[in-house]
N, C-alpha and C positions, 0 to 999 in steps of 0.2 A: 498702335488698332485707332483707325477711327472708323469708325457704323455709320450708316446717317439713314435716316429710315422716313417716308413719308408716308402718309393717310395712314399711322397703325394704332395697332386698338393698344387702349391705356397697360393693361394688362401688361402686354408686352416690357411695357416701356416701364415699367413695374417693376418688373421681371432682374431686367436693363441692368440696372439701377443697383442691383442684388454688385457685379463684377467689373460695370466701367459708370466712370462720371457725365451724367445730361451739361454740361453748358450750354447746351439753346437750342429750342424745341428737335426733338428728333435726332439731335450730334448726341451721340458716347464718345467717347474717347478713351482712354483704357491700355497695360498695362499689361495681358492674362497670357497665359505658357500659350503654348500651340492646342494642347489638349481643351483645355480652358476657349483657347477661338475659335475650334475646330466645333465646338460643341453649342456655342453661341449665336454661330450662324443658322447650325443645322435648326437649332428650337429658332430662330430670328423667317426661317424661309417655311416653315411650317405656319408660324401664328400672323404671319403680314397680311391673311386676306387677302384686300381690296388693293394695301398698300402696298409699297417696293424701298427695296434697300440697295444697300450701297459698304460695300468692306474696302477698306482699307488698310497693307498692312504689314510691315517689315518681310521683303524673305535678300535671299540669294540672290538676289538676279545685276541687272545690270542697271535699272535705275534704285536696286535695291527697295524697292514696296513690289505688293499685287492687290489689282485688283478684280472682288466680285463682283457680279452685280444679281437683283431674280429682282423680273417682273418689272426691269431698269428700259427706256424704249435706248440708252447709251450701252450700245455693249464693249469689256475690254478686247482689240488684238495686238496678234505680233505679227509684228513687224522687222522680219530679223532679229531680233532681241531682244528688241522692245517695246512696251507696252502701251496703246493707243487707244483712244476714245470712234471710233462708231457714235456719232447721229445717225440718223435717218433720214433722208432725202424730204424735202418738203414738198409738199402734195400739189404741184403745179402744172398746170395743164404745159402740157406741150405741143407742138406743132411734130403731125404725123410726118413717119421714117420718110425720105428724099427731099422734105414740100420743107423751103425759104419764106419765115418772116417775109415780110417787105415792112416795105414804112421806116419813118424812125425805131432809135431805139430811147430808151425811158430812159436814159443817159441824161443822154440831149433836152427832150423832153426839162428831164432838174434843171440843166444848165439854164436854159432861154429861160424856165420860170426863175432864178434868181438872177437876173438880166435888168435891170432899169427898163423905168415900162416907155419912153421916149428911143430905148436900145429896138426893145424887141419891137417896135413896129418902123423903127429906120431900117432893122434884117427884113423885116415881110416887104419891104418898097421893091425891092434890090434879090430878089426871090424867084 
């Protein structure tokens, strides 16, 4: 079992060290029974306040593990029997439906910036 806490209160971290070993700040590992694991997860969700928690433990699945999250921006999703982590899309502005963007791509701009200066000037004259 691996339990990762972010912005958790010190009291919760102290309580978890009774059952698990804290190998880094907010990262707990151990091998408790399923009953103890479920009770620790329940207490973690109640006590984490504004923080977030991620739990990974062994299970009888194809990947031999199960992932649970609490107040986390990545969420486990079952896809044809495999658990994948879905992360939110960035809040990038998108053009309205049916309207195409015009001009050169950002990739072309980055490629042009990597060219030597004499080469950039030469390609401008040919355009």
